[in-house]
C-alpha positions in Angstrom: 17.6 76.0 -81.9 19.5 75.6 -78.5 17.5 74.0 -75.8 18.0 75.6 -72.3 18.6 73.2 -69.5 17.1 73.3 -66.0 20.1 75.1 -64.5 20.0 78.0 -67.0 16.3 78.4 -66.3 17.0 78.4 -62.6 19.9 80.9 -62.9 17.6 83.3 -65.0 14.8 83.0 -62.5 17.2 83.7 -59.6 18.7 86.7 -61.4 15.3 88.1 -62.2 14.3 87.6 -58.5 17.6 89.3 -57.5 17.1 92.4 -59.6 13.5 92.8 -58.4 14.7 92.6 -54.8 17.6 95.0 -55.5 15.3 97.5 -57.1 12.7 97.4 -54.3 15.0 97.6 -51.3 14.9 100.7 -49.4 18.1 102.4 -48.5 18.3 103.1 -44.8 21.6 104.7 -44.3 24.8 105.0 -46.3 28.3 105.0 -44.7 31.4 105.8 -46.7 34.8 104.8 -45.6 38.1 105.6 -47.2 40.3 102.6 -48.0 43.9 102.8 -49.3 44.0 99.7 -51.6 43.9 98.9 -55.3 41.0 97.0 -57.0 42.9 93.8 -57.8 43.6 93.2 -54.1 39.9 93.0 -53.2 38.7 89.5 -52.2 36.9 87.7 -55.0 33.8 87.3 -52.8 33.6 90.9 -51.6 30.4 92.5 -53.0 29.1 89.4 -54.6 25.3 89.2 -54.5 24.0 86.4 -52.2 20.9 84.5 -53.1 19.4 82.0 -50.6 17.0 79.6 -52.3 13.8 79.8 -50.4 14.4 83.3 -49.1 15.5 85.3 -52.1 18.1 88.0 -52.3 19.7 88.7 -49.0 22.3 91.3 -50.0 25.9 91.6 -51.1 28.7 89.8 -49.2 30.7 92.3 -47.1 32.4 89.8 -44.7 32.6 86.2 -43.9 34.2 83.7 -41.7 33.7 80.1 -40.9 33.9 77.5 -38.0 35.4 74.1 -38.6 33.1 71.2 -37.6 33.5 67.5 -37.7 32.4 66.8 -41.3 31.9 70.3 -42.7 32.6 74.0 -42.1 30.0 76.4 -40.9 30.0 79.7 -42.8 28.8 82.9 -41.2 28.2 85.5 -44.0 27.4 89.3 -43.4 25.5 91.0 -46.1 24.1 94.4 -46.7 21.6 95.5 -49.5 24.1 97.3 -51.6 27.9 97.7 -51.9 29.6 100.0 -54.4 33.3 100.8 -54.7 34.1 104.2 -56.1 37.4 105.5 -57.3 38.3 109.2 -56.9 40.6 111.0 -59.2 40.8 114.7 -58.2 37.3 116.0 -58.0 35.8 113.2 -60.2 34.3 110.0 -58.7 33.8 106.8 -60.9 32.1 103.5 -60.0 34.7 100.8 -60.0 32.9 97.7 -58.6 29.0 97.4 -58.7 27.2 94.3 -57.4 30.5 92.5 -57.1 31.4 93.0 -60.8 34.2 95.4 -62.1 33.1 98.2 -64.4 35.0 99.7 -67.4 36.8 102.1 -64.9 38.4 99.2 -62.9 41.6 99.4 -65.0 42.2 103.0 -64.3 44.4 104.4 -61.5 42.8 106.5 -58.8 44.0 108.6 -55.9 41.9 106.4 -53.4 38.9 104.3 -53.3 35.6 104.7 -51.3 33.3 101.9 -50.2 29.6 102.7 -50.0 27.6 100.2 -47.9 23.8 100.4 -47.4 22.4 99.4 -44.0 21.0 97.2 -42.4 23.4 94.4 -42.2 22.1 90.8 -42.3 23.8 87.6 -41.3 23.4 84.4 -43.1 24.6 81.0 -41.6 25.0 77.8 -43.7 27.3 74.9 -44.2 29.9 74.9 -46.9 28.2 72.1 -48.8 25.0 74.2 -49.0 26.9 76.8 -51.2 26.2 75.5 -54.7 28.6 77.6 -56.8 31.4 78.8 -54.4 34.3 77.7 -56.7 32.7 79.2 -59.8 32.2 82.6 -57.9 35.8 82.6 -56.7 37.0 82.0 -60.3 34.7 84.9 -61.4 32.6 82.5 -63.5 29.2 83.1 -61.8 27.9 86.6 -60.8 25.7 85.4 -57.9 26.5 83.2 -54.9 23.8 80.6 -54.5 23.0 79.1 -51.1 20.7 76.1 -50.7 20.6 75.8 -46.8 17.0 74.4 -46.8 17.8 71.7 -49.4 15.1 72.9 -51.8 17.2 72.7 -54.9 18.9 69.4 -54.0 15.8 67.6 -53.0 13.8 68.7 -56.1 11.0 70.4 -54.2 7.9 71.0 -56.5 7.8 74.4 -58.0 4.4 75.4 -56.4 5.6 74.6 -52.9 8.9 76.5 -53.6 6.9 79.6 -54.7 4.6 79.4 -51.7 7.6 79.1 -49.4 9.3 82.0 -51.1 6.1 84.1 -50.7 5.9 83.3 -47.0 9.6 84.2 -46.6 8.9 87.5 -48.4 6.0 88.2 -45.9 8.4 87.4 -43.0 11.0 89.7 -44.5 8.5 92.5 -45.0 7.3 92.0 -41.4 10.9 92.1 -40.1 11.5 95.2 -42.2 8.3 96.8 -40.7 9.5 95.9 -37.3 12.9 97.3 -38.0 11.4 100.6 -39.4 9.1 100.8 -36.3 12.0 100.2 -34.0 14.1 102.7 -35.9 11.2 105.3 -35.6 10.8 104.4 -31.9 14.5 105.0 -31.4 14.3 108.4 -33.1 11.3 109.3 -31.1 13.0 108.3 -27.8 16.0 110.4 -28.9 13.8 113.4 -29.8 12.0 112.9 -26.4 15.3 112.9 -24.5 16.5 116.0 -26.5 13.2 117.8 -25.5 13.7 116.7 -21.9 17.1 118.2 -21.9 15.9 121.4 -23.5 13.2 121.6 -20.9 15.7 121.1 -18.1 17.8 123.9 -19.6 14.8 126.1 -19.9 13.8 125.4 -16.3 17.2 126.4 -15.2 17.0 129.6 -17.3 13.5 130.4 -15.8 14.9 129.9 -12.3 17.9 132.2 -13.1 15.4 134.8 -14.5 13.2 134.5 -11.4 16.2 135.0 -9.1 17.4 137.9 -11.2 13.8 139.3 -11.0 13.7 139.0 -7.2 17.2 140.7 -7.1 16.0 143.5 -9.4 12.8 144.0 -7.3 14.9 144.4 -4.1 17.2 146.8 -5.9 14.3 148.8 -7.2 12.8 148.8 -3.6 16.1 150.1 -2.3 16.2 152.8 -5.0 12.6 153.7 -4.1 13.4 154.0 -0.4 16.5 156.1 -1.2 14.4 158.2 -3.5 11.9 158.8 -0.7 14.6 159.6 1.7 16.2 162.1 -0.8 12.8 163.6 -1.4 12.2 164.2 2.2 15.7 165.7 2.6 15.1 167.9 -0.4 11.8 169.1 1.2 13.6 169.8 4.4 16.4 171.6 2.7 13.8 173.6 0.8 12.0 174.6 4.0 15.4 175.6 5.6 16.2 177.6 2.5 12.8 179.4 2.8 13.4 180.1 6.5 16.9 181.4 5.7 15.6 183.5 2.9 13.0 185.1 5.2 15.7 185.7 7.8 17.9 187.3 5.2 15.0 189.5 4.1 14.4 190.7 7.7 18.2 191.2 8.2 18.3 193.3 5.0 15.4 195.4 6.2 17.0 195.9 9.6 20.3 196.9 8.0 18.4 199.3 5.7 16.8 200.9 8.9 20.2 201.0 10.6 21.8 202.7 7.6 18.9 205.2 7.6 19.3 205.8 11.3 23.1 206.2 10.8 22.5 208.7 8.1 20.2 210.7 10.4 22.6 210.5 13.3 25.4 211.6 11.0 23.4 214.6 9.8 22.5 215.5 13.3 26.2 215.3 14.4 27.2 217.5 11.5 24.5 220.1 12.3 25.5 220.0 16.0 29.2 220.5 15.1 28.2 223.4 12.8 26.2 225.0 15.6 29.1 224.5 18.1 31.5 226.0 15.6 29.1 229.1 15.2 28.9 229.6 19.0 32.6 229.6 19.3 32.9 232.3 16.6 30.4 234.5 18.5 32.3 234.1 21.7 35.5 235.1 20.0 33.9 238.1 18.5 32.5 239.2 21.8 35.9 238.8 23.4 37.5 240.8 20.8 34.9 243.6 21.1 35.4 243.6 24.8 39.2 244.2 24.6 38.6 246.9 22.0 36.2 248.7 24.3 38.6 248.5 27.2 
C-alpha cells in the first residue's frame, strides 16, 4: 500500500477547498469578448486557479505583472471567479479551456474564440518566492497555483491555527462580498432614483406644456364664444330687419292691390265715359242729318 506524503495530502485538501469555493461563488456579471487567436498561443498561466494559503481560492488568473525589487520580484496578479474559453464553429459553441485546463475540444479548429470572465475582479500581491509551484504550473504539471504569502506553509503553522485563520479569512471575504453586494444594490438604487428624477423632470415639462396648451385653448374658446355671441346678436338683428321688411312688403303689396283695383275702376269709368261720348256724337249727327232733310 502506497503511503501518501504530506504534500499530496495538502494538495488534495487545497483542491477540495478550491472546488467548494468555486461551486459556492455567486456570478455577478459575465462579459464576453471576441479574440482572434488560437489555443496554443495562450499564456500557460492564463485561467489557472489561484489558491492563497490562509485565504482560500481567490479566482482564476486573468492578468499579471511584476515589479523588480532589490532581492525579489513583486507580483501583482488579477483574478476573477471564473474564466472559460469557448470555441465557435458555425452555430455551435464548445468549451475549450475550463479552469485553466484544455478540454477534448482543444485540438479542433474553430472560427474564433470567446472568453467568458465572471466579475468581480480581485488583485493579489505577493513576492515571487511566495509562489510555491510557479515552474510546475508553467510546465503544465500542476493544475493550481499555490501562493504562501503569509508563510503558513513554510513555517509549519499548526493545523488548528491554520483552520481558524482560514475561517476568519472566509468571514472577512463574506463581509467584503456583502459590502460589495450592498454597494452594488446602492448603486442600482441611485441609478434608478436618477432615472426617476429624469422621468419626473420630463413629466413636469409635459405638464407645463399641457397647462400652456390648456390656457391657449381656453383663450381660443373664449374668443369663439365671444364671436358666437356677436354672430347671435347679428342674426337676431338681421331677423328683426327681415321681419320689418316682410311687414313693409306686405303693406306695399296691399297698397299695390288697392292701386290695381282703383286703376281697374278708373279704366271702367273711362270706358263708360268714352261710350257715352260716342253715343252723344251719334245723336248729334242724326239730328243734323234730320235738319238738313227737313230743310
